[in-house]
N, C-alpha and C positions, 0 to 999 in steps of 0.2 A: 499518746505520743510514740510509745514503742511500736504500736501497730502501724502508724504512719511511716516511721523509719523503716520498719521491716518491709512494708509495701514498696517503698522507694528502692530499697536495696534489691528486692526481687525483680522490680522493673528494670533496674540498671543491669542486673545479671542476665535477664532475658534478652535485652538488647545486645549485650556483649556476646552471648552465646550465638545469637542469630548472625552477628557479624563474622563469627569464626566458624560458621557452618562448613563442614567438609563433605556434605552429601553430594554425590554425583548422580544426576538423573540418568536413567537408561535411554537408549535410542527410541524405545517405544514411548516413554514418557515425554520425550521432546518431539515426538512425531517425526523423527527422521526415518523411522521405519513403521510400517503399519499395513493392515489388510482391509479390503473392502468389507465393511461390517454390517451392511444392510441386506437382509434377506429378501428375496423376490416375493412379492405379495401374490397370494392366490387370486386376488381380485384383479390382477394385471397380468393376464396370461401371456401377453405378447412382449413383456419386458425382457431385457437381457438379464442373464444371471451371472454375476461376478462375485458372489458371496465367497469370502475366504481367500480371494486372489490378492497377491501383494500389490499395493498401489505404487505408482510412479511418483515419488516425492522428491525428484531431483531438482525441481524448480518451484514447486508450490508446497508450502508447509504452513500450518497455523502458528500464530504467536503463542509462546508459552512463558509465563512469568517464572523467572529463575532466581528471584530474590533470596529464597531460603535454600540456597545450594552453594557449592564451592564457587560458582560463577558470581553469585551475589556477594560473597565474602571478598572476592577479588576486585570486582568492578562497580559495585553499588555506591551511590552517594546520596545524601539527603536531597529531597525535593524531586526525586525521579524514581521510576521503576525500571528494573532490568528485564528485558525480554530476549528470547532466542528467536532465530529464524527470520530476521529482517533481510529482505532480498535487494541487493544493490550490485549493479554491474556484473551480473552473472554468478554471484555467490552469496552465501548466507552469512549473517553477522549477528553477534550479540549487540543489542541496542539499548541505550539508556534513553527512556522517553520521559521528558519533564512532565511533572504534574500540572504545571501551568506554563503555557508558551504558545498556544495556537492563536495566530493573528487573524486568519481568515479561513473559512470552511467553504468548500465548493462541492457541488454535485456535478460530476463530469459524465458526459455521454461520448463514448468512442464508437463511431459507426463502423460497420463492416457489411460486405455483401451478404445477401443479394440486394439488387436494386430493382424497383418497379417504376417505370416512366421517369427514370433518372433520379429517383429518390430512394435513399436507404430505408429499408424496412426492418433492419436489425441493428442493435447497438449494445454495447456493454456499459453498465452503470457502475460508478465507483465514487467514493468520497475522497476528496483531496484536502490535505491540511497544509496550509502555509504557516510556517513557524515564525515567531519573532526573531529578529536578527540576532539577539543575544540569548535566545533559548532554543537552539536547534536540537533535533534528535541526534544523539551521538552514537555512532557505531564504534565500539571500543575494541573489538577483536573479532577475527573470523570465527565462525562456528567450527567446532571440532568435527572430524569425521566420526563415523560409528566406531572405527578401529581405535582412533585416538581417545574416544570416550571410554572405551573398554580398558585401555591402558591406564587412563587416569583413575578409574574406579579400582583398579588392581594395585595402585600405588599406595604406600603408607599414608595415612590421613595427614600426618604432619608435613608431608612433602607435596601435597596436591596443589596448593595455591602456587607454589614456586614452579610447578610444571606448566602452568598456564602462561600464555604469551603476555608480555607487557602491554599495557594499554596504549593504543595508537588511534587517536580519535579522527574519525571522518565525520564532519558535520553535515547533517541533512536538513535542509530548510524547506523542502517540499516533499511530502510523502503521500501515499494513497493507501486506503483500505479497500480491498477488492475481493469480492466473493466470486470464485471461479470454479468451473467444472474440471475435475481431475480424473483421468483414466487410469487403468491398471497398467502394470509393467508389460503385460503380454498383449495389450490392445493392438490390433493390427494397424489401426489408423493413427493412433497417438495424436489426435486432434479433436477440437470441439466440433460438434455437429448439432444443429437445431433439432433435427428429427430424433437423433439418438438421445438427446437430452430429455425427450418425452418418454423414453423407454428404459430408464434405469441404468444407463451406461456409465454414469459418472457419480462420484462423490463431490460434494461442494466443500471447498476449502476457502475460508476467509483469511486472507494473507495480507501482509503489509510490505509495500515495495516503495523504492524511491521513485520520484517522478522522472528521474533520468532514465530509469528502466522503461517507463511508459512512453516517454518521448522517443527512445531508441526504436521501440516497436512502431511508432507513428512514422518515423523517418524511413523505415524499411517497407511499410505497407502503403503509406500515403493516405490512409483512411483518415477523414477529418474527425476532430474531437471538439465539442463545445462545452462551455462551462456555465453553471449558474451559481452565483455567489449567494450563500444563504445568510439571512439576517441574524447572525449569531454573534453577540457581543458580551462583554463582561464575564468572560470565562465560560460561556456556553459552548464554544468550540472545544474546550478542554473536556467538557462532559461527554461530547460526542466521541472524541478520541478515546476516552477511557471506556466508554461503552463498546466501542469498536474492538478494542483489545480484549475486553471481557468476553465478547461474543466469539472472537476468533478462537480463544482457548476453550470456551465452553462447547462450541460446536466441534472443534477438533477435526477428526476425519470420519465422523460418525453420521453425517447428514447426507441424504440422497438429494442430488441436484435434480430439479425439474424445470424445464424451459418456461412453463407458465406459472407453476405454483410455488416453487422455492428456488429463486434465482438471484442474480446480482442486484436486480432492481428491488425486489421485495425485501431483500436483506438490508439494502441501504435505507429504505423507508422504515423498516423495523428498528434499526439502530437509532435513527433520528427520533422516532417517537419514544423508544425506551429510555433515551437520554433525558427526556422531559423538556427538550428545547423547542419542539414543534408538536402540534397536534391538529388533527383534522376532525372537526365536529360537524361537518356539513351533512345534510341529508343527501340522498341519491346514492344508494349502495352500489349500484352497478357502475356508475361513473368512477367512483373511488376505487372499486374493485379492479377495473381495467387499468386505470392510471398507475396503480401500484405494482402492476405486473408486466406491462408492456413498455419497454424503455423509451421508444420514440414518442409516446404521448405523456410520459411522466412530467416533462417541463410544465405542463398546464397546472398541475397541483402544486408544484414548487413555486410558481409565480404567485399563487394564492397564499402560500406561506409567507410571501414577501421577498422571494428570491429575485435577483437581478441577473439577466442574461448578459454576461460580460464577453461573449464572443469566443473565437477559436482559441484553443490551447496553444496552437503553434505560433500565434502572434502576441502572446502574453509576455510583456517585458519582465514580469516577476519570475518567469521561467527561463530567462535568458541563460543563466549559468547552467541549468540542467540541459538546455538545448545544445549549448556548446560542448558539454561533456559527452552527450549522446552522439553528437556529430563526429567527434574524434574517434568514437568507437565504430560507427557505421561507415565512415569515410576516412580510414586511417591514413590514406595517402593524399588526402585533400581533394579527392574527386567529388564532383557535384552532379554526376550523371545518374538519372533515375534508373533503376533496374530494368532490364529488357522486359517488355510486355506490360509494364505498369501503365494503367489508363492515364490519359492526358490530365484529367481532373485531379487524380491522385498525385501526379508529378507536380502540378501547380502547388498543391498543399506542401509537398516536400520543399519546393523552392521558396515558398513563403517562410517556412521555418528557418531555412538557411539564410534568407535575407535578413531575418531578425538579428542573428548573431553577426552576420557580415557587416551590417550597418553599425552595430554597436562597436565592433572592433575597429572599423575604419573611421569612426567618429573621433577617436583620439590617437589612433596608431595607423599612419599611412601604410599602404601595402595590401597585398592580397591575403585573405583568410587562408587560402590554400598554401601559400608559401611561408606564411608567418603564423603558424598556429600558436606559437609561444606568446603572441600578443593577446590572445584571447583572455587568459586568466585575469590579469589586472584590469582589463577593460570591462569584462563581464562583472567582476567584483564591484567596480565603481557603479555600474548600471544597477546592479542588484541593491546596493546600498542606497542609491537615489530613490529607487522605487519603494523600498521599505521605509524610507524617511517621510514619504508623502502621507498626509492625513487622508487624502482621497485620490484614488486612481480613477481616470476617466471612465464613466459608465458604471461606477460602483457607488454604493452608499457606505461611507466610512463609519466604523464604530467610534462613538464619542467617549 
């Protein structure tokens, strides 16, 4: 009996001390700063050599669990995990990610040039998580800068929590895990390139972003994006999200990106299979080998998993709120003119996305979306609630 009581008291004490942690991670531990850590291989003589160069981490950083830190003491709550470096509307946040809350999981393909015979031959793969209406990801506070982090670490331990900003929640109901190539600070191009991706020019970073961020890019480029809804029910989507976050932190900034061997598509398949939610037991090594590495033919294997092609991202009503938010950032003055030089097909994609929120706004609030942007929020909120309340969305299999 005494042993049981002692064990209970020790467990209670450990929980209490965890909640009161004053540890301040360094900028390197949070991957706000870091260097290219992969040495050039002697077996790849034509590769670029960036070993030891500082990485440009201004927009891409891996997720880092900060539960056991002063941030966790300030912002954690039961039933969720606290992570750094969630990217939304051009800045990084501390994010509370619920242990359970994923409603639907999608494999997305965002296409980009070049095109051959009018068809895209390149695409970016990512995993999208649609959260339940009452279980969003919560952005609780902006990430500190490296300078603010240093000042926090230098402060007396008893004062550190009070120096952090008060919680101010931004709910995120659609987020994406995206493995992306990242260049160094002194890279002359500062842009992704398929060929350089074969020559050791980039580190691969697995990051988490809001779908608002992805849609903003789509409005600016007009490149189409398709979605395949994965047959993940009964908490399986939560397993995929948890494995995505684990992979993001485990890989950090230490993995070399490779256009064919270690890229956005291979990472998405790896996460799905490591989560234990899908598996590919077919024979035919070469077929599986290619499908897992080339984005534009990946949908074939996903449909065999039971995935359903639910059409373009830009016309998905469950993304109406995010589309409206991205619209106000890309077209702050209400303009709807495609950028000069944008191909006609891309301009049609942009207009389809704008039509989605225009129709939603005008359905209950007369007037132009351009002159009455304030009508968007209540209208989009009602539309989102309606979509989330449906047991089945057209073209999808609903989780029972």
